[in-house]
C-alpha positions as CSV (number, residue, x, y, z in Angstrom):
1,M,134.4,108.9,218.9
2,A,136.1,111.0,216.3
3,A,134.9,110.7,212.8
4,V,137.3,111.4,210.0
5,Q,136.2,112.3,206.5
6,Q,139.5,112.4,204.7
7,L,138.9,114.3,201.5
8,E,142.6,114.7,200.8
9,P,145.6,113.5,202.7
10,V,147.1,116.2,205.0
11,P,150.8,116.5,205.6
12,T,152.8,116.8,208.8
13,P,151.8,120.1,210.4
14,A,155.0,122.0,210.1
15,G,157.0,123.1,207.1
16,P,158.4,126.2,205.5
17,Q,156.0,126.3,202.6
18,S,152.9,128.4,202.3
19,I,149.8,127.8,200.3
20,N,150.2,131.0,198.4
21,D,153.6,131.7,196.9
22,E,153.4,135.5,197.3
23,T,155.6,138.3,198.4
24,Y,155.6,138.7,202.2
25,H,153.3,141.4,203.6
26,S,153.2,142.6,207.2
27,D,150.1,144.0,208.8
28,A,151.1,147.4,207.8
29,D,151.1,146.4,204.1
30,M,147.5,145.3,204.1
31,G,146.1,148.7,203.5
32,R,143.6,148.4,206.4
33,E,143.3,149.0,210.0
34,S,145.3,146.5,212.1
35,P,143.2,143.6,213.3
36,P,142.6,143.3,217.1
37,A,145.3,141.5,219.1
38,A,144.6,138.5,221.4
39,P,146.6,137.4,224.4
40,D,149.3,135.0,223.5
41,L,147.6,131.6,223.2
42,A,150.7,129.5,223.2
43,F,151.1,127.3,226.3
44,G,154.5,127.3,228.0
45,S,156.4,130.2,229.5
46,G,158.9,132.0,227.3
47,P,162.6,131.5,228.0
48,Q,164.0,133.7,230.8
49,R,167.5,134.6,231.9
50,G,166.8,133.3,235.3
51,D,169.6,132.6,237.8
52,T,172.8,134.2,236.6
53,R,175.1,133.0,239.3
54,I,178.2,130.9,238.4
55,V,177.2,127.2,238.0
56,V,179.5,125.0,240.0
57,V,179.2,121.3,239.2
58,I,180.5,118.8,241.8
59,Y,181.5,115.5,240.2
60,G,182.4,112.1,241.3
61,P,185.6,110.0,240.6
62,G,186.2,109.7,236.8
63,Q,183.1,111.8,236.0
64,D,184.8,115.1,235.1
65,K,183.3,115.0,231.6
66,I,179.8,115.8,233.1
67,V,181.1,119.3,233.8
68,A,181.7,120.0,230.1
69,T,178.3,118.5,229.3
70,F,176.7,120.9,231.8
71,A,178.6,123.7,230.1
72,E,177.5,122.6,226.6
73,V,173.9,122.5,227.6
74,L,174.1,126.0,229.1
75,G,176.1,127.4,226.2
76,K,179.1,128.2,228.2
77,R,182.8,127.0,228.5
78,S,184.0,124.8,231.3
79,R,187.0,124.7,233.6
80,L,188.1,122.6,236.5
81,K,189.2,123.9,239.9
82,T,189.9,122.2,243.2
83,C,187.9,124.3,245.8
84,F,185.2,127.0,246.1
85,K,187.8,129.5,247.3
86,E,189.4,129.5,243.9
87,I,186.1,130.6,242.2
88,T,185.9,134.4,241.6
89,A,183.8,136.8,239.6
90,E,186.1,136.2,236.6
91,D,184.4,132.8,236.2
92,Q,181.1,134.3,235.5
93,D,180.9,133.0,231.9
94,W,182.1,129.6,232.8
95,V,180.8,126.4,234.3
96,V,183.2,125.4,237.0
97,G,183.8,121.8,238.0
98,L,185.0,120.6,241.4
99,P,185.9,117.1,242.4
100,S,183.6,115.8,245.2
101,E,186.3,115.1,247.8
102,S,188.0,118.5,247.6
103,A,184.6,120.3,247.3
104,K,183.6,119.1,250.7
105,V,186.4,121.0,252.3
106,D,184.9,124.5,251.9
107,I,181.4,124.0,250.4
108,A,179.8,125.2,253.6
109,E,181.7,128.6,253.4
110,R,181.0,129.2,249.7
111,D,179.6,132.6,248.6
112,R,176.0,131.7,247.8
113,R,175.4,135.1,246.2
114,L,178.2,134.2,243.6
115,V,177.7,130.5,242.9
116,V,175.0,127.9,242.7
117,A,176.2,124.5,243.6
118,I,174.9,121.3,241.9
119,N,175.9,117.8,243.0
120,A,176.1,115.7,239.9
121,H,176.1,112.1,240.8
122,C,176.3,109.2,238.5
123,T,174.1,106.3,239.9
124,T,176.5,103.7,238.5
125,L,179.0,104.9,241.2
126,G,176.6,103.6,243.8
127,M,173.7,105.1,245.8
128,P,173.1,107.1,247.8
129,P,175.3,110.1,246.8
130,D,177.6,111.6,249.5
131,V,175.2,112.5,252.2
132,Y,177.1,115.7,253.2
133,L,177.3,117.0,249.6
134,S,173.6,116.2,249.1
135,A,172.7,118.3,252.2
136,Q,175.1,121.2,251.4
137,C,174.5,121.6,247.6
138,D,171.7,123.8,246.3
139,Y,170.6,121.1,243.8
140,E,171.4,117.5,242.9
141,F,171.3,115.9,239.5
142,L,171.2,112.1,239.3
143,Y,172.1,110.6,236.0
144,T,173.0,107.4,234.3
145,E,176.2,107.2,232.2
146,T,174.8,104.7,229.7
147,P,172.4,105.7,228.4
148,F,172.8,109.4,229.1
149,F,169.8,111.6,228.4
150,R,170.9,115.1,227.5
151,R,167.3,116.3,227.4
152,D,166.9,115.3,231.0
153,L,169.9,117.5,231.9
154,A,168.6,120.4,229.8
155,R,165.2,120.2,231.5
156,F,166.8,120.0,234.9
157,V,169.1,123.1,234.5
158,S,166.4,125.1,232.7
159,H,164.1,124.5,235.6
160,V,166.4,125.0,238.6
161,L,168.0,128.1,237.1
162,G,164.6,129.6,236.3
163,Q,165.1,129.8,232.5
164,I,161.8,127.9,231.8
165,S,158.7,127.7,233.9
166,H,155.4,126.1,233.0
167,H,153.4,127.0,236.0
168,E,151.9,130.4,235.0
169,T,150.8,129.2,231.6
170,L,149.5,125.9,232.9
171,M,147.3,127.9,235.3
172,A,146.1,129.9,232.3
173,K,144.8,126.8,230.5
174,P,141.0,126.2,230.6
175,R,141.6,122.9,232.3
176,T,144.6,121.0,233.7
177,Y,144.9,117.4,234.7
178,F,147.6,115.3,236.4
179,I,147.9,111.6,236.4
180,S,149.0,109.7,239.5
181,T,151.2,106.8,238.9
182,T,150.4,104.1,241.5
183,F,153.1,101.7,240.5
184,P,155.3,100.2,243.3
185,D,158.2,100.6,240.8
186,V,158.4,103.2,238.1
187,H,160.0,100.7,235.7
188,A,156.5,99.1,235.3
189,A,155.1,102.4,234.0
190,L,157.8,103.2,231.5
191,P,156.6,101.0,228.6
192,N,153.2,102.7,228.6
193,I,154.2,106.2,229.8
194,D,153.5,107.7,226.4
195,I,149.9,106.5,226.4
196,L,149.4,107.0,230.2
197,T,150.2,110.7,230.0
198,V,147.9,111.6,227.0
199,G,145.6,114.3,228.4
200,S,147.8,115.0,231.4
201,D,149.6,118.2,232.2
202,A,151.8,116.7,234.9
203,V,152.7,113.3,236.3
204,E,152.5,112.5,240.0
205,I,154.9,110.1,241.6
206,R,153.4,108.6,244.7
207,V,156.5,108.1,246.8
208,D,154.5,106.4,249.6
209,L,153.3,103.7,247.2
210,L,156.9,102.8,246.0
211,K,158.1,99.5,247.3
212,E,161.8,99.2,247.8
213,P,162.9,95.5,247.7
214,R,165.1,94.1,250.5
215,G,167.6,91.3,250.0
216,D,165.4,88.9,251.8
217,G,162.4,89.2,249.5
218,T,160.5,91.7,251.7
219,F,160.0,95.4,251.1
220,S,161.1,98.5,253.2
221,E,158.4,100.1,255.2
222,I,159.5,103.5,253.8
223,P,161.4,103.7,250.5
224,S,164.8,105.2,251.1
225,L,165.9,108.5,249.6
226,S,168.3,106.6,247.5
227,Y,165.6,104.4,246.0
228,V,163.2,107.4,245.5
229,G,166.0,109.4,243.8
230,E,166.5,106.7,241.2
231,Q,162.8,106.3,240.7
232,V,162.5,110.1,240.1
233,M,165.4,110.0,237.7
234,L,163.9,107.1,235.7
235,L,160.6,108.9,235.4
236,R,162.1,112.2,234.4
237,Q,164.2,110.5,231.7
238,R,161.1,109.3,230.0
239,T,158.6,112.1,230.1
240,E,158.8,115.8,229.4
241,L,155.8,116.6,231.6
242,P,156.3,118.4,235.0
243,I,156.4,116.0,238.0
244,I,154.4,116.2,241.2
245,F,156.2,114.7,244.2
246,T,153.8,113.3,246.8
247,T,154.4,111.6,250.2
248,R,150.8,110.8,251.2
249,C,150.3,110.0,254.9
250,T,148.4,107.1,256.4
251,K,145.6,109.3,257.6
252,E,145.0,110.6,254.0
253,N,144.9,107.2,252.2
254,G,148.7,106.9,251.9
255,R,151.4,104.8,253.4
256,F,153.8,107.3,254.9
257,P,153.8,107.2,258.7
258,M,152.9,110.3,260.6
259,D,155.0,109.9,263.8
260,N,157.9,111.9,262.4
261,P,157.0,115.1,260.5
262,D,160.7,115.9,260.0
263,L,160.9,112.8,257.8
264,Y,158.5,114.5,255.4
265,Y,160.7,117.6,255.3
266,E,163.8,115.5,254.4
267,Y,162.0,113.9,251.4
268,L,160.2,117.0,250.2
269,Y,163.3,119.3,250.4
270,R,165.3,116.7,248.5
271,A,162.6,116.8,245.8
272,I,163.2,120.5,245.5
273,Q,166.9,119.8,245.2
274,W,166.2,117.3,242.4
275,G,164.4,119.9,240.4
276,I,160.9,118.5,240.8
277,E,158.3,121.1,239.4
278,Y,155.6,120.5,242.0
279,I,155.9,119.5,245.7
280,D,152.8,118.2,247.4
281,V,152.9,119.4,251.1
282,E,150.2,118.1,253.4
283,L,148.4,120.7,255.5
284,W,148.7,118.7,258.7
285,L,152.5,119.1,258.8
286,P,153.7,121.7,261.3
287,E,153.7,125.3,260.1
288,R,157.5,125.5,260.6
289,I,158.0,122.8,258.0
290,R,155.5,124.2,255.6
291,K,156.9,127.6,255.9
292,K,160.5,126.4,255.5
293,L,159.7,124.4,252.4
294,Y,157.9,127.4,250.8
295,E,160.8,129.7,251.5
296,Q,163.3,127.1,250.1
297,R,161.2,126.1,247.1
298,G,163.3,127.9,244.5
299,N,161.6,127.5,241.1
300,S,159.5,124.6,242.3
301,R,155.9,125.2,243.2
302,I,154.2,124.1,246.4
303,M,150.8,122.3,246.3
304,S,149.2,122.5,249.7
305,A,147.1,119.3,250.1
306,F,144.2,118.6,252.4
307,H,142.2,115.3,252.3
308,D,139.3,114.4,254.5
309,F,138.0,110.8,254.5
310,S,135.7,111.1,257.5
311,G,132.6,111.8,255.6
312,T,131.6,114.7,258.0
313,F,133.5,117.5,256.2
314,K,131.2,120.2,254.9
315,W,132.1,122.7,252.1
316,T,129.6,125.2,253.7
317,S,131.3,125.2,257.1
318,T,133.6,127.8,258.4
319,Q,136.2,125.0,258.7
320,A,136.4,124.8,254.9
321,E,137.2,128.5,254.6
322,A,139.7,128.3,257.5
323,I,141.5,125.4,255.7
324,F,141.9,127.5,252.6
325,E,143.1,130.5,254.6
326,E,145.7,128.4,256.3
327,S,146.7,126.6,253.1
328,K,147.3,129.7,251.0
329,K,149.9,131.1,253.4
330,Y,152.5,128.7,252.0
331,A,151.1,127.5,248.7
332,D,151.2,128.2,244.9
333,I,148.2,125.8,244.5
334,V,145.7,124.8,247.2
335,K,144.3,121.3,246.9
336,M,141.2,120.3,249.0
337,I,139.6,116.9,248.6
338,A,136.8,115.4,250.7
339,I,134.6,112.3,250.6
340,I,130.8,113.0,250.5
341,N,127.6,111.2,251.1
342,D,125.1,113.2,249.1
343,H,125.1,114.4,245.5
344,N,124.0,117.9,246.6
345,E,127.4,118.4,248.3
346,N,128.9,118.7,244.8
347,F,126.9,121.9,244.4
348,E,128.0,123.0,247.8
349,L,131.6,122.6,246.6
350,E,130.8,124.8,243.6
351,Y,129.4,127.5,245.8
352,F,132.6,127.3,247.9
353,R,134.8,127.5,244.8
354,S,132.9,130.6,243.6
355,K,133.1,132.2,247.1
356,I,136.8,131.6,247.4
357,R,137.4,133.1,243.9
358,S,135.4,136.1,245.0
359,L,137.1,136.6,248.3
360,H,140.6,135.8,247.1
361,P,140.8,137.0,243.4
362,N,144.6,137.1,243.7
363,G,145.0,134.0,245.8
364,P,146.5,130.7,244.7
365,P,144.4,128.6,242.3
366,L,142.1,126.1,244.0
367,S,142.0,122.4,243.0
368,A,139.0,120.9,244.8
369,V,137.0,117.7,244.1
370,N,134.9,115.2,246.0
371,M,135.9,111.6,246.3
372,G,133.8,108.5,245.8
373,E,131.3,107.6,243.1
374,T,128.9,110.3,244.4
375,G,131.6,112.9,244.0
376,Q,132.6,112.1,240.4
377,F,130.4,114.9,239.2
378,S,132.7,117.4,240.9
379,R,135.6,116.1,238.9
380,T,133.9,117.3,235.7
381,L,133.6,120.8,237.2
382,N,137.1,121.2,238.7
383,K,139.4,123.0,236.2
384,C,142.7,123.2,238.1
385,F,144.9,120.1,238.3
386,T,142.2,117.5,238.4
387,P,143.7,114.2,239.5
388,I,143.0,111.5,236.9
389,T,143.7,107.8,236.5
390,H,144.2,105.5,233.5
391,P,143.0,101.9,232.8
392,L,146.6,100.8,232.5
393,L,147.4,101.8,236.1
394,P,147.4,98.9,238.7
395,I,145.1,100.8,241.2
396,I,143.4,104.1,241.4
397,A,145.0,106.7,243.7
398,A,141.7,107.8,245.3
399,P,138.1,106.5,245.3
400,G,136.0,107.8,242.4
401,Q,139.0,108.9,240.3
402,M,138.3,109.1,236.6
403,S,140.4,109.0,233.5
404,A,140.7,112.1,231.2
405,A,138.6,110.3,228.6
406,E,135.8,109.5,231.2
407,I,135.8,113.2,232.3
408,N,135.5,114.4,228.7
409,Q,132.8,111.9,227.9
410,A,130.9,113.1,231.0
411,L,131.3,116.7,230.0
412,A,129.9,115.8,226.5
413,L,126.9,114.1,228.0
414,L,126.3,117.2,230.3
415,G,126.4,119.5,227.3
416,Q,129.6,121.1,228.6
417,L,131.7,119.7,225.7
418,P,129.6,119.9,222.6
419,K,130.6,118.1,219.5
420,K,132.6,120.3,217.1
421,N,133.9,120.0,213.6
422,M,137.7,120.3,213.4
423,Y,139.4,120.8,210.1
424,G,142.7,120.0,208.6
425,I,143.0,122.4,205.7
426,T,145.5,121.5,203.0
427,S,146.2,122.4,199.4
428,P,146.3,120.5,196.1
429,A,150.1,120.6,196.1
430,M,150.2,118.5,199.3
431,R,148.1,115.6,198.1
432,S,151.0,113.1,198.2
433,S,152.1,114.0,201.8
434,T,151.7,111.7,204.7
435,P,148.1,111.8,206.0
436,Q,147.6,113.0,209.6
437,A,143.9,112.5,209.9
438,P,144.2,109.0,211.5
439,F,146.5,110.5,214.1
440,Y,144.0,113.2,215.1
441,E,141.3,110.5,215.3
442,K,143.5,108.5,217.6
443,C,144.1,111.5,219.8
444,F,140.4,112.4,220.0
445,N,139.5,108.8,220.8
446,E,142.2,108.5,223.5
447,L,141.0,111.7,225.1
448,G,137.3,110.8,224.8
449,L,136.5,113.9,222.8
450,P,133.3,113.8,220.7
451,H,134.7,116.0,217.9
452,Q,134.7,115.1,214.2
453,F,137.9,115.7,212.3
454,V,137.7,116.4,208.5
455,V,140.5,117.0,206.1
456,V,139.6,119.4,203.3
457,E,141.4,121.0,200.4
458,W,141.4,124.7,199.9
459,Q,141.9,126.3,196.6
460,P,142.2,130.1,197.3
461,K,140.3,131.3,194.2
462,A,137.4,129.0,195.1
463,G,137.0,130.6,198.5
464,C,135.2,128.2,200.9
465,I,137.1,129.0,204.1
466,G,134.1,131.0,205.3
467,A,131.8,128.0,204.7
468,W,134.0,125.9,207.0
469,V,134.5,128.4,209.8
470,N,131.1,130.2,209.8
471,Q,129.1,127.3,211.2
472,R,127.7,126.8,214.7
473,N,129.7,123.6,215.3
474,F,133.1,124.9,214.0
475,G,135.7,124.0,216.5
476,G,138.9,125.2,214.9
477,A,141.4,124.2,212.2
478,Y,145.0,123.9,211.3
479,L,146.3,124.9,207.9
480,N,149.1,123.1,206.3
481,P,150.8,124.6,204.4
482,A,150.4,127.8,206.4
483,V,148.7,130.8,204.8
484,S,149.7,134.5,204.9
485,I,147.2,136.7,206.6
486,K,146.9,138.9,203.5
487,S,146.0,135.9,201.3
488,L,143.6,134.5,203.8
489,L,141.7,137.7,204.2
490,S,141.8,138.6,200.5
491,H,140.2,135.2,199.6
492,S,137.7,135.1,202.4
493,S,135.1,137.8,202.5
494,F,133.7,136.3,205.7
495,L,137.0,136.5,207.6
496,S,137.8,140.0,206.3
497,S,134.3,141.2,207.4
498,L,134.9,140.4,211.1
499,N,135.3,143.2,213.6
500,N,133.4,145.6,211.3
501,G,135.8,145.0,208.4
502,V,139.0,145.1,210.4
503,G,139.4,141.4,210.3
504,P,139.7,138.5,212.8
505,V,141.6,138.7,216.1
506,L,145.3,137.9,215.8
507,S,147.7,136.5,218.3
508,E,151.0,138.3,218.8
509,A,152.8,135.4,217.0
510,A,150.4,135.6,214.0
511,R,150.7,139.4,213.9
512,L,154.4,139.5,213.7
513,I,155.0,136.4,211.6
514,G,152.2,137.3,209.2
515,V,151.4,133.7,208.5
516,V,148.6,131.6,210.0
517,D,148.6,127.9,210.6
518,T,145.9,127.6,213.3
519,I,142.3,129.0,213.6
520,V,141.2,128.9,217.2
521,V,137.6,129.3,218.5
522,R,137.2,131.0,221.8
523,Q,133.9,131.3,223.7
524,A,133.6,134.4,225.9
525,S,131.5,134.8,229.0
526,S,128.8,137.4,229.1
527,S,131.0,139.7,231.2
528,T,133.4,140.0,228.3
529,G,130.8,139.9,225.6
530,A,131.7,143.4,224.3
531,S,135.1,142.2,223.2
532,A,134.0,138.8,222.2
533,T,131.1,139.8,220.0
534,A,133.4,142.2,218.2
535,S,134.6,139.3,216.1
536,I,131.1,138.6,214.8
537,P,130.4,140.7,211.7
538,S,127.7,143.4,212.3
539,S,126.1,142.5,209.1
540,P,127.3,139.5,207.0
541,P,127.7,140.3,203.4
542,H,124.8,139.1,201.2
543,T,127.0,138.9,198.1
544,R,130.2,137.0,197.6
545,N,132.6,138.7,195.2
546,G,135.0,135.8,194.4
547,G,134.8,134.9,198.1
548,D,133.2,132.3,200.3
549,S,130.4,130.2,199.1
550,L,128.1,129.7,202.1
551,T,125.3,127.3,202.3
552,G,122.1,128.0,204.3
553,S,120.8,131.3,205.5
554,S,122.9,134.0,207.2
555,T,120.2,136.4,208.3
556,L,120.3,138.4,211.5
557,T,118.0,138.3,214.5
558,G,117.0,141.5,216.2
559,S,119.9,141.2,218.6
560,G,122.4,141.0,215.8
561,A,123.3,137.3,216.3
562,M,123.2,135.1,213.3
563,Q,120.5,132.4,213.1
564,S,123.1,130.1,211.5
565,G,126.8,130.3,211.6
566,L,129.0,131.1,214.6
567,P,127.1,131.4,217.9
568,P,127.1,134.8,219.8
569,N,130.1,135.6,222.0
570,T,132.4,133.6,219.8
571,S,135.8,134.8,218.6
572,L,137.9,133.4,215.8
573,I,141.6,133.9,216.6
574,L,144.3,133.4,213.9
575,D,147.4,132.0,215.4
576,N,150.8,130.5,214.5
577,A,151.9,127.3,216.3
578,S,154.9,126.5,214.1
579,W,157.2,129.0,215.9
580,K,156.6,127.1,219.1
581,G,157.5,123.8,217.4
582,I,160.8,125.4,216.3
583,L,161.4,126.8,219.8
584,S,160.7,123.5,221.6
585,T,163.0,121.6,219.2
586,L,165.8,124.0,219.8
587,I,165.6,123.8,223.6
588,R,164.9,120.1,223.9
589,D,168.6,119.3,224.4
590,L,169.9,122.7,225.3
591,A,168.9,125.3,227.9
592,P,167.7,128.6,226.5
593,S,170.8,130.3,227.8
594,A,172.8,128.4,225.1
595,Y,171.1,130.8,222.6
596,F,171.0,134.0,224.6
597,G,173.1,136.6,222.8
598,C,174.5,134.2,220.2
599,A,174.6,134.8,216.4
600,A,172.4,132.8,214.1
601,V,172.0,132.2,210.3
602,V,168.6,131.8,208.7
603,L,168.2,130.6,205.1
604,A,164.9,130.9,203.3
605,S,163.5,131.6,199.8
606,S,161.0,134.1,201.2
607,A,160.3,136.1,204.3
608,E,157.2,134.0,204.9
609,D,159.2,130.9,205.1
610,A,161.6,132.5,207.6
611,A,159.2,134.4,209.8
612,S,158.3,131.6,212.2
613,A,162.0,130.9,212.8
614,L,162.7,134.6,213.3
615,F,159.9,134.7,215.9
616,A,161.4,131.7,217.8
617,L,164.9,133.4,217.7
618,K,163.3,136.5,219.1
619,A,161.9,134.5,222.0
620,L,165.3,133.0,222.6
621,K,166.9,136.4,222.7
622,V,169.6,135.8,220.2
623,G,172.0,138.6,219.7
624,K,172.3,138.8,215.9
625,V,170.7,137.1,212.8
626,Y,172.4,136.8,209.5
627,T,170.0,136.2,206.6
628,V,170.3,134.5,203.2
629,G,167.8,134.6,200.4
630,F,165.0,136.9,201.7
631,K,164.2,140.4,202.8
632,T,163.7,140.7,206.5
633,P,160.1,141.5,207.6
634,P,160.0,145.0,209.0
635,A,158.2,143.8,212.1
636,F,161.4,142.1,213.3
637,G,163.7,145.0,212.8
638,K,163.2,146.5,216.3
639,D,163.6,143.2,218.2
640,L,166.5,141.5,216.3
641,L,169.8,142.8,215.1
642,I,169.7,141.5,211.5
643,E,172.4,141.6,208.8
644,P,171.9,140.1,205.4
645,F,174.8,138.2,203.7
646,T,175.4,140.0,200.5
647,S,178.6,138.3,199.3
648,L,181.0,135.5,200.1
649,E,183.2,138.2,201.8
650,S,180.5,139.0,204.3
651,I,180.0,135.3,205.0
652,Q,183.8,134.9,205.6
653,R,183.8,137.9,208.0
654,A,181.0,136.4,210.1
655,R,182.8,133.0,210.0
656,T,186.1,134.3,211.3
657,I,184.8,136.5,214.1
658,G,186.0,135.2,217.5
659,G,183.6,133.7,220.0
660,G,185.5,134.4,223.2
661,A,184.2,135.9,226.4
662,E,184.7,139.4,225.2
663,V,181.9,139.0,222.6
664,A,179.7,136.5,224.5
665,G,176.1,137.7,224.6
666,S,176.6,140.4,222.0
667,G,175.8,138.4,218.9
668,A,179.2,139.3,217.6
669,G,180.6,135.8,217.6
670,S,180.7,133.3,214.8
671,P,177.2,131.9,214.2
672,F,176.2,129.2,216.7
673,L,172.8,128.3,215.1
674,V,172.0,127.7,211.4
675,V,168.3,127.4,210.4
676,S,167.4,126.4,206.9
677,A,163.9,126.7,205.4
678,L,165.2,125.9,201.9
679,G,163.8,122.9,200.0
680,P,165.8,119.8,199.0
681,E,166.7,121.3,195.7
682,K,168.9,123.8,197.5
683,S,170.8,121.2,199.5
684,A,174.1,122.1,197.9
685,L,173.9,125.7,199.1
686,V,172.8,124.6,202.6
687,G,175.6,122.1,202.8
688,M,178.2,124.7,201.7
689,L,177.1,127.2,204.4
690,V,177.0,124.5,207.1
691,R,180.5,123.5,206.2
692,L,181.7,127.1,206.3
693,F,180.2,127.7,209.8
694,G,181.0,124.3,211.2
695,S,184.0,123.4,213.4
696,R,187.3,123.2,211.5
697,N,188.0,120.2,213.8
698,P,184.6,118.5,214.6
699,A,186.3,116.3,217.2
700,S,187.1,119.4,219.2
701,S,183.5,120.2,219.6
702,S,182.8,117.2,221.8
703,S,181.8,117.6,225.4
704,T,185.3,116.9,226.6
705,S,186.9,120.0,225.1
706,G,185.4,122.5,227.6
707,G,184.9,124.8,224.6
708,G,181.2,125.4,224.9
709,A,178.2,123.8,223.2
710,K,178.1,122.1,219.9
711,K,176.7,124.4,217.2
712,V,173.1,123.6,216.2
713,F,171.6,123.0,212.7
714,L,167.8,122.9,212.2
715,D,166.5,121.8,208.8
716,L,162.9,122.8,208.3
717,A,162.6,121.1,204.9
718,D,160.3,118.2,204.8
719,R,162.3,115.4,203.2
720,S,159.8,112.6,203.7
721,G,158.9,110.8,200.5
722,M,161.9,112.2,198.7
723,N,163.9,109.7,196.6
724,S,167.0,111.8,196.9
725,V,168.2,114.6,199.1
726,G,169.5,116.7,196.3
727,K,172.8,117.0,194.6
728,G,174.5,118.5,197.6
729,G,173.7,115.6,199.9
730,D,171.7,115.6,203.1
731,P,172.5,118.8,205.0
732,A,171.8,117.1,208.4
733,V,174.6,114.6,207.7
734,I,176.9,117.3,206.5
735,A,176.1,119.3,209.6
736,E,176.9,116.4,212.0
737,Q,180.2,115.8,210.1
738,S,181.0,119.5,210.7
739,G,180.4,119.4,214.4
740,F,176.8,120.4,214.6
741,A,173.9,118.8,216.5
742,A,171.3,118.4,213.8
743,Y,167.5,118.5,214.0
744,G,164.9,118.0,211.3
745,A,161.4,118.8,210.2
746,A,160.0,115.7,211.9
747,D,161.0,117.1,215.3
748,V,159.5,120.4,214.6
749,A,156.3,118.8,213.2
750,A,155.8,116.7,216.3
751,F,156.2,119.7,218.7
752,T,154.0,121.8,216.4
753,T,151.3,119.1,216.6
754,V,151.5,119.2,220.4
755,E,151.0,123.0,220.4
756,T,148.2,122.8,217.7
757,L,146.3,120.3,219.8
758,R,146.6,122.5,222.9
759,L,145.3,125.4,221.0
760,L,142.4,123.6,219.3
761,V,141.1,121.4,222.2
762,G,142.9,122.8,225.2
763,Q,144.5,119.4,226.2
764,N,148.0,118.1,226.2
765,V,149.3,115.3,224.1
766,P,152.9,114.6,224.8
767,Y,155.6,114.9,222.2
768,S,156.6,111.3,222.8
769,F,153.1,110.1,222.0
770,V,153.0,112.2,218.8
771,R,156.3,110.7,217.6
772,L,155.3,107.1,218.5
773,A,151.7,107.4,217.1
774,S,153.2,108.8,213.9
775,G,155.2,105.6,213.4
776,R,158.5,107.0,214.5
777,T,160.6,105.5,217.3
778,L,161.4,108.1,220.0
779,F,164.3,106.3,221.7
């Protein structure tokens, strides 16, 4: 259970303020050797350009508006044509729509090197979609007209076009879990999906367990593709997590018959077309089917699955190695699961896991567990996509399956998950903000983590950061408001003494942004001890000159490790999570390509307040950034084309620049994105600029115009608890009136909390759970 000692209320974890209102300083300004860099700790792949072919959307009767919506999400313009033969290279910067009936005429002869065809089918028109179009198109997007979930479309196109992929970064996490929904109808899971998925990195839909009702009160032996498609659509509309598509056979504790392997291919290939992230392909299927699915997988990932319920399978046998060898031929992940009779077989599995890692260092990750109560120990040791259950599920998907909380509690009892002290570090100025300690307690309890969460108040001149972080049980902290690296090191003699006086390890984000909002603890193995121990001071200072007040002794042993304080082989990494919250907010309803090469405006009172937004824009590959109110940090000069607004004339010039195809991707167009880190007292200025850069005719920016995406406004100012929005009115309201899609600090705060929890405890808490647990309605 998480214990909370709330010394002071802590605010939402994202905001443009900083504890110290000082002039921005980059690493080069610190007058010291640059601190060591750490690998990027942020989970989630950075946006990529992906598939650059012309997107052709095939639409049903009366559904031509979906073409413009696709274009809006992708940041392109749309046009309608009648057949594939009319599409040429001149359509490269457009999304082209074709009516379904005329598209069928020449879809088979299309130039696949030039176009990618997506069958967009509205389920209210009836199911299934046109069978011929489903088979011929590269992908298929199923959607409901009312309600329509733009984030579902953004996620779909971002995945199938390869602009976003979570696989590599999920595999880099210390542990990953997936929850298997065992409901006969996904509708039953939707009310609790936010709680069900806490701790999960993916959601498995067990297609074989779905029950499609017939008109006579019975159920189909096998759910139809039409029914399965709607079930997948419903699930994807309500969770942002990757989905695992599974058709488990009767021999392996499922319900799909085994007499027709081609039936599996039909369902699994359709899952690839639907943009499912992970496809479970059973090893017993003929090699021709497994090979074909692997070759056709696109941006989906294949999970080769082997299950043995005989009780005779042995991890020490040559059969086990042969199974892995055969599995890895057509797999991005190899999953091997067996039922055992003796506890010692858990250790045989660990030997097998170690042997496979040694023999195949570059092979696909191995997910391997033992079933049954005797095999539960192996579930605590497996680190790659451990299948988990939840008390709210009607049945468990496999014998011995445990919840994420049960696994974490078992790890704690085994000494593999020691109790840590986590901190929320705030400032006196934030005392009136909404407390977040109960939320962290709720997350720790839901995840079964033993950690204690404490909210403390930091006054820079009083030091004390070192007293919190230099303890054996320190598990990490978030800082809200964020703190500049310069201020943190100047007010903490302990942190500045790390790495022989160079300072603590910095992530790439913290290094460029210059501001820290997360302190991460990383334990290194003995093989990497040289780099890990570098973060421990060679000799802790015995005097504190206006710095940290430490309690207890800090003497050294003969080996150089401290008797008290951080344990050996421990690194403290300073990171910044807020930029990821900004990035996730911006791409929730739009694909990354909507921002590639566009022009943006950033308003802030200081470079510190703007730096996180600039780092997010760098990741989005924007073409040009106009700045207002601050001097650009030098670290961003080489990655971003930046121009400050110096007068109303310069603003007017940027406003009147065309945004046609001739300037697309160059950053030379009129600004598409406006980000404001100015407080409520500057609302009038923000509102004025939003009006200037907004659409002269807001109605023309609707998805029916074919003129490209709505412009985007992001307000980073925390307006909670404010009695007024300032003399200029609420900038978000003004932005929406001016044709913008508006997002606020609450969205950024929720996504930042998701990233902060991943960094601190290595586990996933979905955005939807964060919003709901914080008392805000998501839908």
